[in-house]
N, C-alpha and C positions, 0 to 999 in steps of 0.2 A: 581561714588563712588570710583573707583580705582584711579582716578586722585586726589581725595581729600586725600586718604590715602598716596599717593605718596607725596603730598604736606606736609602732617604732618611729614613724614620721612625726607623730605628736610629741614623743619624748625628745627627739632631736630638735624639733622646733622650739620647745620650751627650755632646752638645755643645749645650746650650740657647742658647748665644750665637748659634747659627745663626738661631734664630727672631728674636732681637733684631736681628741684622744685616739679615735680610730685611724685617722690619717697618720698620727705619730707612731702608732704601733705598726702600721703597714710600712712606714719608712724604716723603722728599726729592723723589721724582718728583711726588707730589701737590702739594707746595709749588711746584715748578718750573712746574707747569701752572696752578695756581689761587692762587698766593701773592699776586699783585697784587689779586685780588678779595677775598682774606681780610684784607689789610692794613687795620688800623683807621684809619690816617691816610694822607695823601698823603706818600709817602716822599721827595719832593723839595721839599716846602713847608717853609720856615723859619717860626719863631714866636719869641715873646718868652720861651718856656720853655727857656732856655739851660742846658745841663748839669744837668738835673734828674735826681735819682737814680731808680732803679726804683720804681714805685708802681702803684696800681690803674689810673691813667689812662695811664701809659706803662710797660708791663711791663719793658722793658729800659732805661728812662730816655731822655734826649734827648742830642743831640750839641752841638757848639760853636756851631751856628747854629739850634738849636731843633728839629731834625728828629727824628722818632720812630725810635729805633733798632730797635725790634721790627719796624716796617713795612719798614725797609730790609733787615733780616736776611731777612725773608720773600721779598721780591722779588729778593734777591741769589741765591737758589737757582737761578732760571732761568738767569742769566748764567753762574754758576760751573759748573753741571751741563751747560749747553749747550757751554761751552768744552771741558770734560772729555770729554763724549761725542763731540763732533766730532773732537777730537784722537786719542782712542783708536780710533775707527772708521777714521780715515785711516791711522794707523800700523798697525792690524791688517790692513787690506786690502792695503796696499803691502808690509808686512813678510811677510804670509803668502805672497803671490805670489813675492816675491824669495827667501824661504827655501825654498819648494817647488821653484823653478827650480834653486837651488843644490844642494838635496838630491837632486833627480832626475837632473840632468846630471852633477854632480860635476866633477872635473878642473879645467880652467882657469876655467870659469864659477863653480864653487864657490869657488875661491881668490880670484877678483876680488871677488865679493860679500862673502866673509868678511873679506878685508882691509879693505874699505871700512867694514864694520860695526865692526871692531876700531879703525879710525881714529876713528870717532865716539865709541866708548866710551873712548878714551884721554883725552878731555877730561872734566873735571868736568861732569856733565850740566847742572846748574843754570847754571853759567858759560857753557856752550854755548848754552843757551836765552837767556840774557841777551845774548850776542853776536848771535844771530839776530834778536831783537827790536830791539836797538839798530841793527842794519844795515838792517832792513826798515821799522822804525817801529812804535810801540806801539799798533797797532790790534788789534781782537779777532781778525781773521783771521790776523794775523801771530803772535799768541799761540798760536793753534791750530796753525799750522805749526811753530812752535818746539817746542811740547810734543810734536807728532807725531814730529819729528826725533829727539828724545832718547829716545822710547819705541820707535822703529823697531828697534834692534838686538835687543831682547828677543823680538819676534815672529819676526824672521828666524832667530835661533838656535834657538828652540823648534821652529819649523816645519821648518827644515832637518834637525834631528835626527830628528823624527818621520817625515818623508818618506824620509830616508835608510834608516830601518829598514824601511819598507814598499815601497820601489821594486822589490824582487824578489818581492813577495808574489804569490800565485796570481791574485788578482783584477786586478792590474796586468798580468800576463802575458796573462790572458784578454782584457783590453781591447786590448792590442797586437795579439794575433792577430786580433781582430775588426776591425782596421783603423782604430782610433782614433788620431788624431794625438797627439804628445807633449803639446801644450798642452791638448788636451781631457782627456787622462788626468790631468794635473796639476790642472786646475780642477774636473772633474766627479768624479773618483775619489779623488784623493789629499787635496786640501784639505778636503773634507767629513769625511774620516776623522781628521784632526788637529784639527778645530774644538773638540772638548771640552777638549783641553789648552790650546788657544789662548784659549778663553773664560775659563779660570781665570786666565791671565796678564792678560787684559783687565780682569777684575774687580779684580785687585790694582793694575793701572796706573791705574784710575779714581781711586783715592785719591791716588796720586802726581800725577796730572794736575791734580786740584783744588788740591792743595798747591802745585804748581808755578805755576799761574795766580795764586793768592793771593800767593805769594812775589814774583812779578814785579810785581804791583800794589803790594806793600808797599814795594819799593825804587824805585817810580816808573816802571817799565818796562812796566806792564801796562795795565789798563783805566784810563781817565782820569776824574777827578772831573768832574761830580757824579754819575756813574753809581754805582749801588749795587753794591758787590762786597765780599765778606768781607775780602779782603786790604787794600783801600783803607780800610775802616772800622777795621781793626786799626791801620793806620799812622796814621790821623787821631786815633785815641783814645789811642795809646801815649804821646803827649806829656803827657797829663793824668793819667796814673797816679800820678806823683810828688806831685801836688797833691790826691790822694784821689778823683778822679773815675774810678774803676776801670771802671765799667760800659761806657764808650765803647769800650774795647778788649777787655775780657773777654767780653762777651756775643757779639759776632761771632766772637771767637776760639773760644768754646765751640761755636758752630754749625759752624765750620770743622773743629774736632777731631771733632765728632760725625759729619760727613759722611765724613771720611777713615777713621775707625774702622769705620763701618758697611761700607764697601766692602772694607776689609781683612779683616774678619771674614767677609764674604760670599765672598771669594776663598778663604779657608781652608775654608769649608763646601763650596764647589764642588769643591775639591781632594779632600776626603774622600769626597764623593759619587761622583766620577768615577774614583777610584782603584780599580782592579779588585782589588788586594790586600786591600782592606778589605771586600770583599763576601763573604768566606768566614767 
């Protein structure tokens, strides 16, 4: 355990961005939990201060109906992170189970699951998400399902590969001799052993899930106004950039970029921490 903690310190020392990523993710989680209480204004209340530039009264300025953009950015963290976490957890659980089954049984089961995942990946993923939302309707739950579907192949392929390597290991053979069923071996013995690798993929997919939800909202297939969401705010403010009111789109866009960057950097840090080749 001490060696593992020393390895974490070494990774952070050689990659200081890991600390920035961890701090940024903690900040996003804090805003998701307490952003509404910290917002200086009512994020949904309009006023006569229409398209005011950033100032001491409105740090990020106001939008086209006088709403405080800073307050809306703060409360958007809960919705965007909620969608991303729900979608990643759903795709992780389903993908890990399907991938473990494919890797453990092999043969026809493996071919069927692998061909289905290859069919999903044959489509441009964002276009597939658009099709799912357009078919089911643009509600928050359907955005979660669409984002989970396009992330599913990543977990299936990673878990399948890791389980395929370990299915003849001694601890698996010992579990078989002890009378454990195949499903128990998969869930209790194999999936926990591949979780570190899957968690790295989950951290990387968090950024993609946030970006996907914002992209769907930007083109009108995501969360509906007047709900506060980073993609909607960028879409609403984009039309005013040419007239000089840049803050309406740039400020929520920076928040979106910061969230995606933090999760991507955190994924890189987790990969370095869990890579056994870097512990020597």
